[in-house]
VEXLO-526006 format. One record per atom (N, C-alpha, C): x, y, z; residue in one letter. Coordinates in pm, 1 decimal, padded with zeros to 6 digits. Layout:
N
@u:X, v:Y, w:Z, type:a
...
This chain:
106
@u:11881.7, v:-07878.2, w:-01449.1, type:m
@u:11921.2, v:-07924.2, w:-01561.3, type:m
@u:11997.5, v:-08055.2, w:-01489.9, type:m
@u:12078.1, v:-08034.6, w:-01384.1, type:s
@u:12133.2, v:-08152.3, w:-01323.5, type:s
@u:12049.1, v:-08282.8, w:-01333.7, type:s
@u:11905.3, v:-08260.8, w:-01324.2, type:h
@u:11855.0, v:-08394.8, w:-01292.5, type:h
@u:11827.8, v:-08469.0, w:-01415.9, type:h
@u:11872.0, v:-08380.9, w:-01547.6, type:m
@u:11858.0, v:-08447.4, w:-01666.1, type:m
@u:11991.3, v:-08525.0, w:-01688.5, type:m
@u:12116.4, v:-08504.9, w:-01624.1, type:l
@u:12252.6, v:-08542.3, w:-01634.7, type:l
@u:12257.7, v:-08670.4, w:-01553.3, type:l
@u:12200.9, v:-08678.3, w:-01467.0, type:k
@u:12208.2, v:-08792.1, w:-01358.0, type:k
@u:12179.4, v:-08913.2, w:-01436.3, type:k
@u:12071.1, v:-08943.4, w:-01484.3, type:p
@u:12035.1, v:-09067.2, w:-01565.0, type:p
@u:12172.5, v:-09100.6, w:-01680.4, type:p
@u:12179.3, v:-09009.8, w:-01738.3, type:l
@u:12300.8, v:-09005.0, w:-01835.9, type:l
@u:12436.2, v:-09040.7, w:-01798.0, type:l
@u:12485.5, v:-08981.3, w:-01687.3, type:l
@u:12625.0, v:-09018.4, w:-01616.3, type:l
@u:12604.8, v:-09157.3, w:-01564.8, type:l
@u:12497.6, v:-09204.0, w:-01509.9, type:s
@u:12460.4, v:-09349.1, w:-01444.4, type:s
@u:12481.5, v:-09467.5, w:-01562.1, type:s
@u:12428.1, v:-09402.9, w:-01665.9, type:l
@u:12433.7, v:-09495.6, w:-01790.6, type:l
@u:12584.2, v:-09518.8, w:-01826.6, type:l
@u:12654.7, v:-09378.7, w:-01832.5, type:v
@u:12792.7, v:-09380.1, w:-01875.5, type:v
@u:12883.0, v:-09494.7, w:-01792.4, type:v
@u:12852.7, v:-09469.5, w:-01659.3, type:s
@u:12945.2, v:-09523.1, w:-01559.9, type:s
@u:12928.4, v:-09679.2, w:-01604.8, type:s
@u:12791.3, v:-09675.7, w:-01585.9, type:a
@u:12746.5, v:-09862.7, w:-01573.2, type:a
@u:12842.6, v:-09912.8, w:-01739.4, type:a
@u:12801.0, v:-09847.7, w:-01815.0, type:l
@u:12869.3, v:-09909.8, w:-01978.1, type:l
@u:13031.5, v:-09883.2, w:-01947.3, type:l
@u:13084.3, v:-09783.4, w:-01878.7, type:l
@u:13253.0, v:-09826.3, w:-01883.0, type:l
@u:13275.0, v:-09925.7, w:-01783.8, type:l
@u:13202.7, v:-09928.4, w:-01655.6, type:i
@u:13239.2, v:-10057.2, w:-01629.4, type:i
@u:13226.7, v:-10192.3, w:-01642.1, type:i
@u:13097.2, v:-10222.2, w:-01716.9, type:t
@u:13097.3, v:-10323.7, w:-01817.1, type:t
@u:13195.3, v:-10335.4, w:-01901.1, type:t
@u:13250.2, v:-10216.1, w:-01945.7, type:a
@u:13357.2, v:-10286.9, w:-02071.7, type:a
@u:13450.5, v:-10278.5, w:-02021.2, type:a
@u:13522.0, v:-10220.9, w:-01908.7, type:a
@u:13617.2, v:-10263.1, w:-01840.2, type:a
@u:13635.5, v:-10418.6, w:-01772.2, type:a
@u:13558.0, v:-10451.9, w:-01758.1, type:a
@u:13520.8, v:-10584.0, w:-01676.7, type:a
@u:13536.9, v:-10694.6, w:-01792.6, type:a
@u:13490.1, v:-10672.8, w:-01898.1, type:s
@u:13449.1, v:-10754.9, w:-01997.4, type:s
@u:13606.3, v:-10765.3, w:-02073.0, type:s
@u:13693.2, v:-10678.1, w:-02084.2, type:a
@u:13840.8, v:-10664.2, w:-02130.6, type:a
@u:13925.9, v:-10725.9, w:-02029.0, type:a
@u:13893.5, v:-10768.9, w:-01928.4, type:l
@u:13987.8, v:-10817.8, w:-01838.4, type:l
@u:14052.6, v:-10948.3, w:-01892.6, type:l
@u:13985.7, v:-11059.0, w:-01982.7, type:a
@u:14020.6, v:-11160.7, w:-02027.1, type:a
@u:14111.1, v:-11116.1, w:-02164.9, type:a
@u:14198.8, v:-11244.8, w:-02190.8, type:a
@u:14292.8, v:-11220.8, w:-02276.5, type:a
@u:14217.3, v:-11197.4, w:-02455.4, type:a
@u:14251.4, v:-11099.1, w:-02534.5, type:s
@u:14173.4, v:-11070.0, w:-02653.2, type:s
@u:14244.0, v:-11100.6, w:-02739.7, type:s
@u:14184.3, v:-11143.9, w:-02869.5, type:s
@u:14216.1, v:-11190.2, w:-02996.5, type:s
@u:14206.2, v:-11065.2, w:-03067.1, type:s
@u:14257.4, v:-11102.5, w:-03200.7, type:e
@u:14219.7, v:-11008.7, w:-03309.5, type:e
@u:14063.3, v:-10999.7, w:-03337.2, type:e
@u:14021.3, v:-11125.8, w:-03353.8, type:s
@u:13878.4, v:-11141.7, w:-03391.5, type:s
@u:13805.8, v:-11052.2, w:-03304.0, type:s
@u:13809.7, v:-11087.1, w:-03159.3, type:d
@u:13759.7, v:-10990.0, w:-03057.0, type:d
@u:13731.4, v:-10876.9, w:-03066.1, type:d
@u:13876.7, v:-10798.8, w:-03129.3, type:f
@u:13853.5, v:-10669.2, w:-03158.2, type:f
@u:13782.2, v:-10610.3, w:-03274.5, type:f
@u:13777.5, v:-10714.2, w:-03367.0, type:k
@u:13699.3, v:-10667.4, w:-03477.4, type:k
@u:13559.3, v:-10678.4, w:-03455.9, type:k
@u:13505.2, v:-10770.3, w:-03370.5, type:v
@u:13374.0, v:-10782.5, w:-03343.4, type:v
@u:13347.2, v:-10621.8, w:-03260.7, type:v
@u:13402.8, v:-10623.8, w:-03158.4, type:a
@u:13415.2, v:-10507.4, w:-03062.5, type:a
@u:13399.1, v:-10386.7, w:-03136.7, type:a
@u:13500.9, v:-10359.4, w:-03210.9, type:y
@u:13528.7, v:-10231.6, w:-03325.9, type:y
@u:13399.9, v:-10223.5, w:-03395.6, type:y
@u:13336.2, v:-10321.3, w:-03485.5, type:a
@u:13215.8, v:-10333.5, w:-03535.3, type:a
@u:13097.4, v:-10266.4, w:-03468.3, type:a
@u:13118.3, v:-10323.4, w:-03333.4, type:a
@u:12992.6, v:-10277.5, w:-03260.7, type:a
@u:13007.3, v:-10106.1, w:-03230.7, type:a
@u:13137.4, v:-10094.6, w:-03176.3, type:a
@u:13138.7, v:-09942.6, w:-03151.4, type:a
@u:13096.4, v:-09859.1, w:-03279.4, type:a
@u:13163.7, v:-09889.8, w:-03414.8, type:e
@u:13143.8, v:-09834.0, w:-03527.9, type:e
@u:12983.5, v:-09796.1, w:-03561.2, type:e
@u:12925.7, v:-09933.2, w:-03523.1, type:a
@u:12791.4, v:-09927.1, w:-03552.4, type:a
@u:12684.1, v:-09806.5, w:-03441.8, type:a
@u:12750.7, v:-09827.7, w:-03346.2, type:a
@u:12655.7, v:-09752.0, w:-03228.1, type:a
@u:12718.2, v:-09579.8, w:-03269.1, type:a
@u:12829.1, v:-09558.4, w:-03307.3, type:n
@u:12871.6, v:-09434.5, w:-03345.5, type:n
@u:12801.1, v:-09377.4, w:-03460.5, type:n
@u:12788.5, v:-09480.4, w:-03560.6, type:k
@u:12694.6, v:-09428.3, w:-03666.5, type:k
@u:12557.5, v:-09384.1, w:-03664.3, type:k
@u:12484.3, v:-09459.9, w:-03558.0, type:e
@u:12376.1, v:-09425.6, w:-03516.5, type:e
@u:12349.4, v:-09336.4, w:-03444.0, type:e
@u:12460.5, v:-09290.3, w:-03367.7, type:a
@u:12471.3, v:-09134.4, w:-03303.4, type:a
@u:12510.0, v:-09031.8, w:-03427.4, type:a
@u:12562.4, v:-09067.1, w:-03491.0, type:g
@u:12592.6, v:-08979.8, w:-03619.2, type:g
@u:12456.0, v:-08946.4, w:-03678.3, type:g
@u:12381.7, v:-09003.3, w:-03717.5, type:a
@u:12237.0, v:-09019.0, w:-03758.3, type:a
@u:12131.2, v:-08936.9, w:-03695.4, type:a
@u:12153.3, v:-08953.7, w:-03556.8, type:l
@u:12087.0, v:-08838.8, w:-03441.4, type:l
@u:12162.9, v:-08713.2, w:-03442.9, type:l
@u:12261.5, v:-08698.5, w:-03503.2, type:r
@u:12321.9, v:-08576.6, w:-03500.4, type:r
@u:12407.5, v:-08572.2, w:-03362.1, type:r
@u:12460.6, v:-08622.4, w:-03299.0, type:n
@u:12469.2, v:-08636.6, w:-03179.6, type:n
@u:12624.3, v:-08736.4, w:-03127.9, type:n
@u:12715.7, v:-08723.4, w:-03246.3, type:q
@u:12842.4, v:-08775.2, w:-03212.4, type:q
@u:12942.6, v:-08716.1, w:-03092.4, type:q
@u:12985.0, v:-08762.2, w:-03005.5, type:w
@u:13088.8, v:-08712.7, w:-02920.4, type:w
@u:13208.5, v:-08738.8, w:-02962.0, type:w
@u:13306.4, v:-08634.6, w:-02963.1, type:t
@u:13452.4, v:-08626.3, w:-03014.1, type:t
@u:13526.9, v:-08718.4, w:-02921.4, type:t
@u:13505.8, v:-08769.3, w:-02797.3, type:v
@u:13544.4, v:-08867.9, w:-02699.1, type:v
@u:13534.1, v:-09011.3, w:-02769.1, type:v
@u:13405.8, v:-09007.8, w:-02830.2, type:t
@u:13398.8, v:-09184.9, w:-02897.7, type:t
@u:13474.3, v:-09176.9, w:-03014.2, type:t
@u:13522.6, v:-09062.4, w:-03091.0, type:q
@u:13628.1, v:-09099.6, w:-03220.2, type:q
@u:13700.9, v:-09124.4, w:-03162.1, type:q
@u:13787.0, v:-09037.0, w:-03044.6, type:a
@u:13884.6, v:-09079.9, w:-02964.2, type:a
@u:13937.4, v:-09226.3, w:-02919.3, type:a
@u:13853.6, v:-09277.8, w:-02891.8, type:a
@u:13850.9, v:-09403.5, w:-02818.6, type:a
@u:13855.7, v:-09506.6, w:-02938.6, type:a
@u:13809.1, v:-09483.2, w:-03044.5, type:l
@u:13785.2, v:-09545.3, w:-03189.6, type:l
@u:13940.2, v:-09519.1, w:-03222.3, type:l
@u:14019.6, v:-09428.5, w:-03222.2, type:t
@u:14152.5, v:-09416.8, w:-03269.9, type:t
@u:14204.4, v:-09503.8, w:-03189.1, type:t
@u:14220.0, v:-09475.1, w:-03039.5, type:e
@u:14276.1, v:-09564.8, w:-02979.6, type:e
@u:14275.4, v:-09718.8, w:-02974.7, type:e
@u:14177.1, v:-09745.4, w:-03020.3, type:a
@u:14168.6, v:-09875.8, w:-03042.4, type:a
@u:14205.8, v:-09938.1, w:-03130.2, type:a
@u:14222.3, v:-09890.1, w:-03272.0, type:r
@u:14296.0, v:-09876.1, w:-03377.4, type:r
@u:14457.1, v:-09886.3, w:-03364.6, type:r
@u:14446.2, v:-09787.6, w:-03317.1, type:a
@u:14654.5, v:-09795.4, w:-03253.1, type:a
@u:14676.6, v:-09897.5, w:-03214.7, type:a
@u:14581.9, v:-09931.7, w:-03076.9, type:a
@u:14653.3, v:-10064.2, w:-03023.5, type:a
@u:14620.7, v:-10186.7, w:-03091.7, type:a
@u:14536.4, v:-10203.8, w:-03157.0, type:a
@u:14522.7, v:-10308.7, w:-03280.0, type:a
@u:14656.7, v:-10320.6, w:-03372.7, type:a
@u:14673.5, v:-10198.3, w:-03412.8, type:a
@u:14825.5, v:-10171.5, w:-03487.6, type:a
@u:14918.8, v:-10241.2, w:-03426.4, type:a
@u:14936.4, v:-10233.3, w:-03301.2, type:k
@u:15052.7, v:-10259.8, w:-03235.4, type:k
@u:15025.5, v:-10387.7, w:-03156.5, type:k
@u:14953.4, v:-10470.7, w:-03209.6, type:g
@u:14913.6, v:-10632.0, w:-03170.5, type:g
@u:14862.4, v:-10632.4, w:-03016.1, type:g
@u:14815.0, v:-10498.8, w:-02939.4, type:d
@u:14771.3, v:-10521.3, w:-02806.1, type:d
@u:14596.9, v:-10510.4, w:-02828.7, type:d
@u:14590.9, v:-10616.1, w:-02837.1, type:f
@u:14407.5, v:-10673.6, w:-02887.4, type:f
@u:14334.7, v:-10609.1, w:-02741.2, type:f
@u:14447.9, v:-10684.3, w:-02596.0, type:d
@u:14333.6, v:-10637.1, w:-02506.8, type:d
@u:14298.6, v:-10514.4, w:-02490.6, type:d
@u:14404.8, v:-10391.9, w:-02521.2, type:q
@u:14388.5, v:-10240.1, w:-02472.5, type:q
@u:14289.8, v:-10216.8, w:-02606.7, type:q
@u:14296.0, v:-10278.7, w:-02730.9, type:a
@u:14214.1, v:-10246.2, w:-02858.7, type:a
@u:14082.3, v:-10261.9, w:-02830.5, type:a
@u:14032.9, v:-10402.5, w:-02783.2, type:v
@u:13921.5, v:-10439.9, w:-02736.9, type:v
@u:13862.0, v:-10320.1, w:-02598.9, type:v
@u:13950.7, v:-10286.3, w:-02513.1, type:a
@u:13854.6, v:-10232.6, w:-02398.6, type:a
@u:13871.6, v:-10099.1, w:-02479.9, type:a
@u:13918.4, v:-10024.0, w:-02559.8, type:s
@u:13915.3, v:-09912.9, w:-02632.7, type:s
@u:13786.1, v:-09902.7, w:-02700.2, type:s
@u:13764.8, v:-10001.6, w:-02779.9, type:a
@u:13659.4, v:-10014.2, w:-02867.1, type:a
@u:13521.4, v:-10024.4, w:-02772.3, type:a
@u:13544.8, v:-10094.7, w:-02682.2, type:k
@u:13409.2, v:-10115.6, w:-02585.4, type:k
@u:13394.9, v:-09982.9, w:-02506.5, type:k
@u:13508.6, v:-09915.9, w:-02495.0, type:e
@u:13457.9, v:-09759.8, w:-02430.7, type:e
@u:13410.9, v:-09694.4, w:-02528.4, type:e
@u:13442.5, v:-09733.0, w:-02643.6, type:a
@u:13400.3, v:-09623.0, w:-02764.4, type:a
@u:13249.3, v:-09673.1, w:-02769.7, type:a
@u:13192.3, v:-09772.7, w:-02774.6, type:e
@u:13061.2, v:-09822.1, w:-02789.2, type:e
@u:12983.5, v:-09756.4, w:-02687.1, type:e
@u:13014.5, v:-09789.0, w:-02569.1, type:a
@u:12971.8, v:-09730.8, w:-02429.7, type:a
@u:12971.5, v:-09562.4, w:-02463.6, type:a
@u:13066.2, v:-09510.6, w:-02510.4, type:l
@u:13022.3, v:-09370.4, w:-02501.4, type:l
@u:12915.3, v:-09345.0, w:-02647.3, type:l
@u:12919.4, v:-09411.8, w:-02732.3, type:a
@u:12825.5, v:-09412.1, w:-02824.9, type:a
@u:12705.1, v:-09379.1, w:-02803.6, type:a
@u:12673.9, v:-09519.0, w:-02725.2, type:n
@u:12556.4, v:-09549.1, w:-02640.3, type:n
@u:12512.1, v:-09434.2, w:-02584.4, type:n
@u:12584.1, v:-09401.0, w:-02489.7, type:a
@u:12547.7, v:-09270.0, w:-02414.7, type:a
@u:12507.8, v:-09166.7, w:-02471.1, type:a
@u:12589.0, v:-09162.6, w:-02602.3, type:s
@u:12520.4, v:-09043.1, w:-02693.0, type:s
@u:12391.9, v:-09001.8, w:-02735.9, type:s
@u:12354.6, v:-09148.2, w:-02787.5, type:i
@u:12252.6, v:-09221.9, w:-02822.4, type:i
@u:12120.6, v:-09198.2, w:-02725.3, type:i
@u:12169.0, v:-09216.5, w:-02600.1, type:f
@u:12055.3, v:-09209.3, w:-02519.9, type:f
@u:12001.8, v:-09060.2, w:-02486.3, type:f
@u:12152.1, v:-08995.1, w:-02474.9, type:q
@u:12141.1, v:-08844.5, w:-02471.9, type:q
@u:12055.2, v:-08751.5, w:-02558.1, type:q
@u:12043.2, v:-08789.3, w:-02705.6, type:a
@u:11987.6, v:-08748.9, w:-02803.0, type:a
@u:11855.8, v:-08757.3, w:-02796.0, type:a
@u:11816.3, v:-08909.4, w:-02768.2, type:t
@u:11677.0, v:-08949.9, w:-02741.5, type:t
@u:11636.3, v:-08911.7, w:-02636.0, type:t
@u:11712.9, v:-08878.5, w:-02539.6, type:h
@u:11623.8, v:-08833.4, w:-02399.6, type:h
@u:11611.2, v:-08674.9, w:-02429.4, type:h
@u:11706.1, v:-08605.4, w:-02465.0, type:e
@u:11638.0, v:-08437.7, w:-02472.5, type:e
@u:11565.3, v:-08413.7, w:-02577.2, type:e
@u:11555.4, v:-08495.6, w:-02664.0, type:k
@u:11458.0, v:-08468.7, w:-02777.9, type:k
@u:11292.8, v:-08456.4, w:-02731.4, type:k
@u:11296.3, v:-08501.9, w:-02595.5, type:e
@u:11141.0, v:-08516.2, w:-02550.6, type:e
@u:11164.8, v:-08443.9, w:-02388.3, type:e
@u:11296.7, v:-08426.1, w:-02331.9, type:a
@u:11285.4, v:-08340.5, w:-02197.8, type:a
@u:11271.5, v:-08213.2, w:-02199.3, type:a
@u:11349.0, v:-08166.6, w:-02316.9, type:w
@u:11322.7, v:-07998.3, w:-02367.0, type:w
@u:11183.5, v:-07955.8, w:-02306.7, type:w
@u:11081.6, v:-08027.6, w:-02317.6, type:k
@u:10947.1, v:-07977.8, w:-02313.6, type:k
@u:10907.4, v:-07968.1, w:-02175.9, type:k
@u:10971.4, v:-08023.9, w:-02070.4, type:a
@u:10940.9, v:-08005.6, w:-01927.0, type:a
@u:10997.5, v:-07881.1, w:-01873.1, type:a
@u:11107.1, v:-07790.1, w:-01964.8, type:l
@u:11156.5, v:-07671.9, w:-01944.3, type:l
@u:11063.4, v:-07547.6, w:-02005.6, type:l
@u:11000.6, v:-07604.5, w:-02071.7, type:e
@u:10903.9, v:-07493.5, w:-02170.5, type:e
@u:10808.0, v:-07408.6, w:-02084.1, type:e
@u:10811.7, v:-07274.0, w:-02096.0, type:i
@u:10731.3, v:-07197.8, w:-02011.0, type:i
@u:10599.0, v:-07180.7, w:-02043.6, type:i
@u:10520.3, v:-07225.4, w:-01977.9, type:r
@u:10343.1, v:-07218.4, w:-02023.9, type:r
@u:10263.9, v:-07130.8, w:-01968.2, type:r
């Protein structure tokens, strides 16, 4: 089973590093809205696959809270983290849709 988790963990790590690096620049409310919309779209897709992660919703909540305080750097970072997590859950759902066949006893 761990061989199935390695690609997923690698993807999550890469996405989180990318999100953190892109959030280093000063962000605006407009940047937040774009990042949040992308995260929401990815989370909606994960929901359609019936594989939404609770940590994704937590990151979206953090993003909204930071934006409400006017901390758009943190808001964008949290939104990008939420998007990365949602994309990882999408990857997991699509990967496991076929991966179980390798475990089937024949």
